[in-house]
C-alpha atoms as one frame of an Amber mdcrd trajectory, in Angstrom:
protein
   0.870 -44.142  24.973   1.738 -42.445  28.242   3.738 -39.199  28.079   4.752
 -36.949  30.979   3.954 -33.302  30.291   5.534 -30.594  32.431   4.242 -27.032
  32.192   6.184 -24.291  33.927   5.529 -20.802  35.296   2.395 -19.174  33.863
   1.603 -22.282  31.778   1.193 -24.655  34.752  -2.489 -23.755  35.156  -3.321
 -25.234  31.759  -3.131 -28.911  32.811  -6.480 -30.623  32.265  -5.914 -33.339
  34.903  -6.158 -32.986  38.661  -3.017 -33.345  40.729  -0.134 -31.519  42.278
   3.020 -30.141  40.776   3.812 -29.051  37.268   4.029 -32.538  35.687   1.088
 -34.734  34.680   0.804 -37.951  32.698  -1.345 -38.004  29.578  -2.514 -41.018
  27.609  -2.062 -39.890  24.003  -2.714 -41.537  20.664   0.236 -42.856  18.708
   1.491 -40.196  16.301   0.609 -37.264  18.585   2.856 -34.248  18.014   3.936
 -31.555  20.435   1.636 -29.146  18.579  -1.262 -31.555  19.213  -0.555 -31.472
  22.959  -0.328 -27.672  22.919  -3.735 -27.550  21.233  -5.222 -30.194  23.571
  -4.166 -28.176  26.619  -5.347 -24.876  25.133  -2.013 -23.148  25.608  -1.976
 -19.524  24.463  -0.573 -18.723  21.036   2.624 -17.107  22.246   6.326 -17.887
  22.111   7.395 -20.905  24.166  10.429 -23.089  24.748   9.916 -26.834  24.249
  12.083 -29.770  25.337  11.608 -33.524  24.962  13.840 -35.562  27.223  15.864
 -32.451  28.032  16.627 -31.687  24.362  15.141 -28.742  22.452  12.378 -29.935
  20.124  10.243 -28.485  17.362   6.475 -28.398  17.851   6.065 -30.603  14.773
   7.990 -33.425  16.500   6.101 -36.646  17.193   6.043 -37.886  20.772   6.745
 -41.468  21.867   5.687 -43.532  24.873   7.616 -42.772  28.050   8.945 -39.403
  26.903   8.855 -36.222  28.985   7.656 -33.052  27.275   8.511 -29.791  29.049
   7.079 -26.459  27.955   8.264 -23.094  29.297   7.064 -19.557  28.570   9.817
 -17.231  27.341  12.023 -15.854  30.087  13.219 -12.259  30.192  15.729 -10.707
  32.488  17.999  -7.839  32.800
């Protein structure tokens, strides 16, 4: 199944495919979870914000064909 994966800010360098921009398409096995993608990409074990289709999602959530997964590092401001 094809899923769009968008990595933002400091995470954007973790894409395994060539290309431009922060979004890449990945061909994933059926039943793949967000946590599986995080592991596949080798993202650091740190807090992150995760959305699927623009809605907050848990890392245990299963992905489906055509979805867009977006992962952000935590943002601080003041």
